[in-house]
N, C-alpha and C positions, 0 to 999 in steps of 0.2 A: 826754624829761619833756613832763609834761602840768601845764598851767595849767587851774585850774579856777576861776571868777569868777561870783560871784554877787551880785545886786543886790536887797535887799527894801525894801519898805515897810513901815511899822508899822502897826499898825489904828488906824484913826482915832478910836476910842472912847477910846484912851489919851489923858493929857492930858501937856502937854509936860513936868511932871515926871517923870511915868510912863515916856515914852519916853525921857526921858534915862535914867532908870533903866534901863531894859532894853536900853537899847544898850551900856550900861557892862557890865552883867552877860554878854549876848553874847558882845560884844569878849573878855572875860576870858575865859569858859569856853570859845570857839575857839581862842583864841592858848594857852591852855592846853594843848592837845593836841599841840603841837611835842615833840616825844622822845620820845611817848609812843605814834604810830601808826607803825607800819614803814611805809617809803615815803615819808610825808610829809617834804619837804625843807624848807618854810617856809607859816606862814600868817600873813596879818596880815589883820584887820577896819578898815575906815575907817569913822569915824563922824562925823567933822567935813569937813561939804562946804561951797564955795561956793555964794551962792546961786542961781547959775546950775543948778544940781543939781537932779535931780526922783526921786532916790532917798535914804532914810533910812540905808542901811547896803550897805558892800560887804565880801565875803570875797574875797579874794587869796591862793589857794592853789596850792603847785606839789609836783607828785607826781614821784618817779621813771619812773612809767609810768602807765599806763589800768588795769593791774591793782591797783597803790597805791591809785590812786581809787576804784576798787571795794570794795574792803577797807577805806577809809576811810569810806565810804559805811553800812556793816553794822556796823564796828565800836561795839562798846556805851560807849566814852567818849565817841564822837560823838555816837551816838544820845541819850544824855542832853541833850547841848546842842542837839541837833537840836528835840527836844519845846520846847524854852524859844520854840527860833526858830519854830517851826510857831504855837505858841499866842499869841504877840507880833505877828505879820505876817501882812498879807494879800495880798500878792502876791510873786512870785518870779520872776527872770529870772537863767537860769544860760547860761553859757558854757563849753566844755570844748577845748582845742585844743594841738595838738603844739608844743612848743619846741625 
């Protein structure tokens, strides 16, 4: 299996209300992909962090293998949500690893 973890920062020009709305929109969009993409085992987006955190959102997803992750990355349903993510974020860190 493969874990795919991403941490995003939202754009500074978004006010607190806009950031809260975007977090919910992105969370709902990404989590709705479960059961729609072959090889995607689990997907969760964390948006409520402790004050000690230095990121705004975290994607935690699990795939059957690396090929499933590659398929997810080009899947049209994922790309729709990814467009919203790209428009709303200013930084992205990604870690993929086998478990």
